C-alpha positions as CSV (number, residue, x, y, z in Angstrom):
1,M,-3.9,46.5,-5.0
2,A,-4.2,42.8,-4.2
3,T,-6.3,40.1,-5.7
4,A,-8.6,38.7,-3.1
5,F,-9.2,35.0,-2.7
6,F,-12.5,34.1,-1.0
7,S,-13.2,30.7,0.4
8,H,-14.4,28.9,3.5
9,P,-14.0,25.5,5.2
10,D,-17.8,25.0,5.1
11,C,-17.4,24.7,1.3
12,L,-15.6,21.4,1.8
13,A,-18.4,20.0,3.9
14,H,-20.9,19.8,1.0
15,V,-20.7,16.1,-0.1
16,M,-23.2,14.8,-2.8
17,A,-22.0,11.2,-3.1
18,R,-18.7,9.5,-2.6
19,S,-18.0,9.2,-6.4
20,H,-19.6,12.4,-7.4
21,P,-17.3,14.6,-9.6
22,E,-18.3,17.8,-7.9
23,S,-16.2,16.9,-4.8
24,P,-14.5,18.7,-1.9
25,Q,-11.2,17.6,-3.4
26,R,-11.7,20.3,-6.1
27,L,-11.0,23.1,-3.7
28,E,-8.1,21.1,-2.2
29,A,-6.6,20.7,-5.6
30,I,-6.8,24.5,-6.2
31,D,-5.2,25.2,-2.8
32,E,-2.4,22.7,-3.4
33,Q,-1.6,24.3,-6.8
34,L,-1.5,27.8,-5.3
35,Q,0.9,26.5,-2.7
36,A,3.1,24.8,-5.2
37,S,3.2,27.8,-7.7
38,G,3.9,30.4,-5.0
39,L,0.6,32.2,-5.6
40,A,-0.8,31.6,-2.1
41,A,1.7,34.0,-0.7
42,V,0.5,36.9,-2.9
43,L,-3.2,36.5,-2.7
44,E,-5.2,38.3,0.0
45,R,-7.2,35.5,1.6
46,R,-10.6,36.4,2.9
47,E,-13.3,34.3,4.7
48,A,-16.5,33.9,2.8
49,P,-19.5,35.1,5.0
50,L,-22.9,33.6,5.0
51,V,-25.1,35.3,2.5
52,D,-28.0,37.5,3.4
53,L,-31.0,35.6,1.8
54,D,-32.5,38.9,0.7
55,R,-29.6,39.2,-1.6
56,V,-30.3,35.7,-2.9
57,R,-34.0,36.7,-3.6
58,Q,-32.8,39.5,-5.9
59,A,-31.8,36.7,-8.4
60,H,-34.1,33.7,-7.3
61,D,-37.8,33.3,-6.8
62,A,-38.6,33.7,-3.1
63,A,-40.5,30.4,-3.1
64,H,-37.4,28.6,-4.5
65,V,-35.2,30.0,-1.6
66,D,-37.8,29.1,1.0
67,R,-38.1,25.5,-0.5
68,L,-34.4,25.0,-0.3
69,Q,-34.1,26.4,3.2
70,S,-36.9,24.3,4.5
71,A,-35.5,21.1,2.9
72,L,-31.8,21.5,3.3
73,Q,-31.1,23.5,6.5
74,P,-32.5,20.8,8.8
75,L,-30.0,18.2,7.2
76,A,-27.2,19.6,9.4
77,A,-29.0,18.3,12.5
78,S,-30.5,15.2,11.1
79,G,-27.5,13.9,9.2
80,R,-29.7,12.9,6.3
81,S,-29.5,13.6,2.5
82,H,-31.9,15.0,0.2
83,V,-32.1,14.3,-3.6
84,L,-33.1,17.2,-5.9
85,D,-32.4,15.4,-9.2
86,A,-30.1,12.6,-10.5
87,D,-27.1,15.0,-10.5
88,T,-27.9,17.3,-7.6
89,M,-27.9,16.0,-3.9
90,A,-27.7,17.7,-0.6
91,G,-26.2,16.5,2.7
92,P,-25.7,17.8,6.2
93,G,-23.1,20.4,5.0
94,T,-24.8,21.6,1.9
95,W,-26.9,24.5,3.2
96,A,-23.9,26.2,4.9
97,A,-21.7,25.6,1.9
98,M,-24.2,27.1,-0.6
99,C,-24.8,30.1,1.8
100,R,-20.9,30.6,1.9
101,A,-20.6,30.3,-1.8
102,A,-23.2,32.9,-2.5
103,G,-21.9,35.1,0.4
104,A,-18.4,35.0,-1.1
105,A,-19.6,36.3,-4.4
106,V,-21.5,39.1,-2.6
107,A,-18.6,40.0,-0.3
108,A,-16.2,40.0,-3.1
109,T,-18.4,42.4,-5.0
110,D,-18.5,44.7,-2.0
111,A,-14.7,44.5,-1.6
112,V,-13.9,45.3,-5.2
113,M,-16.5,48.1,-5.3
114,A,-15.0,49.6,-2.1
115,G,-11.5,49.6,-3.7
116,E,-10.2,47.4,-1.0
117,V,-8.9,44.9,-3.6
118,R,-8.2,45.1,-7.3
119,N,-10.3,42.0,-8.2
120,A,-11.4,38.8,-6.6
121,F,-11.8,35.1,-7.1
122,C,-14.2,32.9,-5.1
123,A,-12.9,29.4,-4.6
124,V,-16.2,28.0,-3.5
125,R,-18.7,25.2,-4.0
126,P,-21.3,24.3,-4.8
127,P,-21.1,26.0,-8.2
128,G,-24.0,28.1,-9.4
129,H,-24.5,28.7,-13.1
130,H,-27.1,26.0,-13.7
131,A,-29.4,27.2,-10.9
132,T,-32.3,29.0,-12.6
133,H,-34.6,31.6,-11.2
134,S,-36.8,28.9,-9.6
135,A,-34.9,25.6,-9.6
136,A,-31.8,23.8,-8.6
137,M,-30.1,21.6,-11.1
138,G,-26.8,20.4,-12.5
139,F,-24.8,20.4,-9.2
140,C,-26.1,24.0,-8.5
141,F,-28.5,25.4,-5.8
142,F,-28.0,29.2,-5.7
143,N,-26.6,31.0,-8.8
144,N,-23.7,32.7,-7.1
145,I,-22.6,34.9,-10.0
146,A,-26.1,36.1,-10.9
147,I,-26.7,37.0,-7.2
148,A,-23.5,39.0,-7.2
149,A,-24.3,40.8,-10.4
150,R,-27.8,41.8,-9.1
151,H,-26.2,43.0,-5.9
152,A,-23.8,45.2,-7.9
153,L,-26.8,46.8,-9.7
154,T,-29.0,47.2,-6.6
155,A,-26.7,47.8,-3.7
156,H,-24.0,49.8,-5.5
157,G,-26.1,51.6,-8.1
158,L,-24.2,50.3,-11.2
159,Q,-26.1,50.7,-14.5
160,R,-24.4,48.1,-16.5
161,V,-22.6,44.8,-15.6
162,A,-21.4,42.0,-17.8
163,I,-21.3,38.3,-17.0
164,V,-18.8,36.2,-18.8
165,D,-19.2,32.4,-18.6
166,F,-16.4,30.2,-19.9
167,D,-17.5,26.8,-18.6
168,V,-17.8,23.8,-20.9
169,H,-21.5,23.7,-20.1
170,H,-24.1,26.4,-21.1
171,G,-24.9,28.5,-18.1
172,N,-28.7,28.0,-18.6
173,G,-29.5,29.2,-15.1
174,T,-27.7,32.5,-15.4
175,E,-29.3,33.0,-18.8
176,D,-32.8,32.3,-17.2
177,I,-32.2,34.8,-14.5
178,V,-30.8,37.7,-16.6
179,A,-32.5,37.2,-20.0
180,G,-34.1,40.5,-20.9
181,D,-32.4,42.5,-18.2
182,D,-30.8,45.3,-20.4
183,R,-28.6,46.2,-17.4
184,V,-26.7,42.9,-17.9
185,L,-24.8,41.6,-20.9
186,M,-24.0,37.9,-20.7
187,V,-21.4,36.4,-23.1
188,S,-20.4,32.7,-23.1
189,Y,-19.0,29.9,-25.0
190,F,-19.8,26.2,-24.4
191,Q,-19.7,22.8,-26.0
192,H,-22.9,22.0,-27.9
193,P,-24.6,19.6,-28.1
194,H,-23.8,18.9,-24.4
195,Y,-25.6,19.2,-21.1
196,P,-27.9,21.0,-20.4
197,Y,-28.7,20.9,-24.2
198,S,-29.6,24.6,-24.5
199,G,-28.1,28.0,-25.4
200,D,-27.8,27.4,-29.2
201,V,-30.6,29.9,-29.6
202,P,-30.3,32.8,-27.0
203,S,-33.5,33.6,-25.3
204,A,-33.0,37.4,-25.3
205,G,-31.0,40.2,-27.0
206,N,-28.7,40.8,-24.0
207,L,-27.1,37.4,-24.4
208,L,-24.3,36.5,-26.7
209,N,-23.8,32.6,-26.8
210,L,-21.1,30.9,-28.8
211,P,-21.8,27.2,-29.0
212,V,-18.8,25.1,-30.2
213,A,-18.4,21.6,-31.2
214,S,-16.6,18.7,-29.4
215,G,-12.9,18.8,-30.0
216,T,-12.7,22.7,-30.4
217,G,-9.3,23.9,-29.2
218,G,-8.0,27.1,-27.8
219,A,-7.0,28.8,-31.0
220,H,-10.5,28.7,-32.3
221,V,-12.0,29.8,-29.0
222,R,-9.6,32.7,-28.8
223,A,-10.6,33.8,-32.3
224,L,-14.2,33.6,-31.4
225,I,-13.6,35.8,-28.3
226,D,-11.6,38.4,-30.4
227,Q,-14.3,38.4,-33.0
228,H,-17.5,38.3,-30.9
229,W,-17.1,38.8,-27.2
230,L,-14.7,41.8,-27.2
231,P,-16.6,44.1,-29.6
232,R,-19.9,43.4,-27.8
233,L,-18.3,44.0,-24.4
234,D,-16.7,47.2,-25.5
235,A,-19.9,48.5,-27.1
236,F,-21.8,47.7,-23.8
237,A,-19.1,49.3,-21.6
238,P,-19.7,47.4,-18.4
239,Q,-19.0,49.1,-15.2
240,M,-18.1,45.7,-13.7
241,L,-17.3,42.2,-14.9
242,F,-18.5,39.0,-13.3
243,I,-16.9,35.6,-14.4
244,S,-18.4,32.2,-14.1
245,A,-15.0,30.5,-14.2
246,G,-15.5,26.9,-15.2
247,F,-12.3,25.0,-16.1
248,D,-14.0,21.9,-17.5
249,A,-13.2,22.9,-21.1
250,H,-9.7,21.7,-20.4
251,R,-8.5,18.9,-22.6
252,E,-8.0,16.6,-19.5
253,D,-11.5,17.1,-18.1
254,P,-13.7,14.0,-18.0
255,L,-17.0,15.9,-18.3
256,G,-16.3,17.8,-21.4
257,Q,-14.7,17.2,-24.9
258,L,-13.1,20.6,-25.6
259,D,-9.4,21.1,-25.9
260,L,-8.3,24.1,-23.9
261,V,-5.2,24.3,-21.7
262,E,-4.0,26.5,-18.9
263,A,-2.5,29.1,-21.3
264,D,-6.0,29.6,-22.8
265,Y,-7.5,30.5,-19.5
266,A,-4.6,32.9,-18.8
267,W,-5.2,34.5,-22.2
268,I,-8.9,34.8,-21.7
269,T,-8.5,36.4,-18.3
270,R,-6.0,39.0,-19.6
271,R,-8.4,40.0,-22.4
272,L,-11.2,40.4,-19.9
273,M,-9.0,42.4,-17.6
274,E,-8.3,44.7,-20.6
275,V,-12.0,45.2,-21.0
276,A,-12.4,45.9,-17.3
277,E,-9.6,48.5,-17.4
278,R,-11.1,50.3,-20.3
279,H,-14.6,50.5,-18.9
280,A,-14.9,49.2,-15.3
281,Q,-11.9,50.7,-13.4
282,G,-10.5,47.1,-13.5
283,R,-13.3,45.7,-11.4
284,I,-13.8,41.9,-11.7
285,V,-15.3,39.2,-9.6
286,S,-14.8,35.6,-10.6
287,S,-16.4,32.5,-9.0
288,L,-15.6,28.9,-9.6
289,E,-18.0,26.8,-11.6
290,G,-16.9,23.5,-13.2
291,G,-13.6,21.7,-13.5
292,Y,-13.4,18.0,-12.6
293,H,-9.9,16.8,-13.4
294,L,-8.2,17.7,-10.2
295,G,-4.8,18.4,-11.6
296,A,-6.1,20.4,-14.6
297,L,-8.5,22.2,-12.4
298,G,-5.7,23.3,-10.0
299,R,-3.4,24.4,-12.8
300,S,-6.1,26.2,-14.7
301,A,-7.4,28.1,-11.7
302,A,-3.8,29.1,-10.8
303,A,-3.3,30.4,-14.4
304,H,-6.5,32.3,-14.0
305,L,-5.5,33.7,-10.6
306,R,-2.0,34.6,-11.8
307,A,-3.4,36.7,-14.6
308,L,-5.9,38.3,-12.3
309,A,-3.0,39.2,-10.0
310,G,-0.9,40.6,-12.8
311,L,1.9,38.0,-12.1
312,D,2.3,36.5,-15.6
313,D,6.1,36.9,-15.2
314,L,6.2,34.3,-12.5
315,K,7.9,31.0,-13.3
316,P,5.8,28.4,-15.2
317,L,3.2,26.6,-13.0
318,E,4.6,23.5,-11.4
319,R,2.6,20.3,-12.1
320,V,0.5,18.9,-9.2
321,A,-1.1,15.6,-10.4
């Protein structure tokens, strides 16, 4: 079966500020690398639908959803912007983009559960893992991966799902949403201390957080995954895996100070696929989080996708600056 690639042009229309690192060019960089590496021809491209807001309310407080809809949906007609915090702004295209991003994660879950595709990657923005149960922050409005995980539990009747977060920043929003939910195991590594300055002490027993210091490289991260993530995942035996795929731990990324490279993301992906094969019939849904050096983001996402598609024997990735 194929690997699905969910995206939508609406995700390019979300613009926070001209110089903001979370820019539309991020998705363009991924697409350019897929074309250059030959991956574009082997992925099954699917259009991200608009999310059903009832699905969003399974992960977010209804008042939060209503506040965002009331504030952001009218921007499309007014052409105005709306500032939520110093890092997180909305413009005319934001509401549609965030509904497509969450919709992609839900649709990807449905497609994988139906056996239509082997696994799926959502090339969407805005990202989601900083969005808490009741607040937007850190470039994030709706928590795409938490919404998808809850959808798998409620709509598809799964009893155990795992969320894996390998962004350079702690996924505080996802932790806030799933903490104490024994149907969900969340494992992560992240640079610490670093924004959002949390996660060093997990807030519940279903969370495995691995804070690492600035300068940590791929060899150390791989060892931590082997020693901590994999035994915990195997003991939990998830019926589906969800990945918050942030590529800002790459050594070239301006928003982090870790030292990973493309090969590390491919290795992590392969190890997670092994877990999924053992326990979850191979079912994985991955959704884009961070990654702000355009060239490194494109190459890293392509390495992740090449592993998901089982195409590690392709020629080395060509470099797109």
